N, C-alpha and C positions, 0 to 999 in steps of 0.2 A: 528353628526359632526365626522369627521375622525381625527385620531391622526397621526402625521407625525414626523419622526425623524428630529433633527436639530443638527448642530455643536455646540460644547461648546468651551469656551475659551481654555480649556485644550486640546481639539482636535486640535485647530488651532496651539497651541504651539508645539504639537507633530509633526504635519506636517511641520511646519516651521523649526524645528530642523533637520528633515530628508532632507528637501530641502537645508538647509544651509550646512549640511554635504556633500551632493553631490556636491554642488558648490565648497566648500573648497577642497574637494578631487581632483577636476580638476583645482584648482587655477583660478576659475571664480569669478569675482565680478559682482553681479546681485542684482536686487531688487525682492523681493518675496512679492506677495500680495495674501491674502486669504480672500474670501468673503463668505457671507451667500448665500442662494438660490436666493435672490433678487438682488445679486450683490453689496450689501453694505459691505464695508471693515470691516473685523474682525481683520486683522493683516497686517502690512506693515513693511518691513525692507529693507532699502537700505544699502547693505554691503559696507564697505570701498572700494573706488575705482569705484563704480558704478556711472554713470553720473546721473544728476538730471532728465533728461527726462525719464529714465528707471522707475521711480516711477509712472509717469502718464501712461506709456505704460503697465506696469505690472497690474495695477488696471483695465485698459480697457480690457486687455486680460481676466482677471478673470471675470469681469462683463459680457463680451460677452459669455463666457462659462456657467456662472450661468444662465443668462437670456434665452439662447437658448438651454441649456441642451446638448450642443455639444462642441467638441474641437474647439478652434479658427481656427485651421488649416482647418476644414471643410469649413469655410467661405472663407478662402484664395483660396481653390480649387474651390469653388462654383462660385466665380466671374469670373473664367476663362471660365466657361460654360455659365453663365448668368451675363454679366457685370452690369446689372441693380441692382444687389444686393450690388454693391459698395455704393449705397445710402441708404441701409437698416439702419434705425436709431439705434444708440447705439451699432453698431457692429464694432469691430476692426478686420480687415481681415489679421491678422498676427499670425502665429503659435506660441504657447507658453502658451496657456491657456487651462486648462482641467477642465471639470465638476467633482465634487466629488459625486459619486453615492453610495447610501447605501439603501439596501433593495428595489431596484427598484426606489428610489426617488433621485432627485438631491437635495443635502443638502448644496451645495456651490460650490466653484471653486477655483483653484489656477492659478495665472498668474505669469510668470517670464519674466524678460527682462534684457538684458545686454550682452548676447553672441549671437551666431548664433541661429536662431529660433528653430532648431531641438535640440540644447543643452538646450535652455530655457525649451522646453517641457520635455526633459530628467530629468531636475531638478524638474519640477512640478510632473512628474510621481513618482519620488522618494518620494516626499511629500505624495502623495496619498498612496503609499505602506507603508509609516511610520505610517499611521493611523491604519492599520490592525493589 
């Protein structure tokens, strides 16, 4: 049997703090979702001013990245080439979700929703950088 790294609650809190700092620095109200490698939520925060729908979208972006081991933007681009991927089950085709890779393994993902998609991804990237 192999041993695999996994995120801890402490890891999720560190990444969430880094995400929140990036959002606050830019005066963005967003929802931050952090999942394990199966896409199950470990952390969810809807900042003041973020709309209710952002919570669902942030979780879906994170779940997409965790389950596919790819940024959610990959799927947004992929459906332009192959529209059939729009029906791929459980995949949200919107930028803003990033897988969290550690020692070559996907250990989880971060999804952010509430501002422009590239800004959502910027916040998620700050969270991943905060883990290191």
